C-alpha positions, 0 to 999 in steps of 0.5 A: 450518491450521484456525481451532482452529490459527490460535487456538492458533498460537504465534510464535517468542517463545511468545506467541500468534501475531497474524497471523492476528488482524490477517489477521481485523481487516482482512478485517472492515473492510469494503471501504474497500480493495476498489476499491483496485489491487492494491499501492496500498494498500501505497503509503498506509502511507508516502506516506499523510497520516501522511507529512506533516511526514516526509522521505518525501513524502505523494502527496495531491494528485498527479496520476497521470501525475506518480506514474507519471513518478516510478515511471519514474524510480525504475524506470529509476535516474534517481531515486535511493532507498533502496527505491523503484528496487526497489518500482517495478521490481516493477510492470508498465507497467498495475499502475503506471497502476492505482496512480497513478489510484488515489492520485491520488484525493482520500483521502475518495473513496478510502475511500468505500464504494460 
């Protein structure tokens, strides 16, 4: 799809498609997530600062080993979940460790630009 096609793409309701716009905004936002392990940035959508006060726990302040242990519990079925059991099974042991180590960093450090 060319940039011309993307600018004129329509969604199912006939309005402009937002995916190209959202993707461009994310790419233009800079390297804030550049050092994130694959999959880690998505975790903060539910488990980041916005989670405070909700039923979904924030992962801020949790140690990497604790996050890995919980991911193992979700993966094995030891810890019951609505979606985390399926999400946890989607990552290898190495990916889980890398995600946990990135999430264990203080939030300011995760967003610091090199």
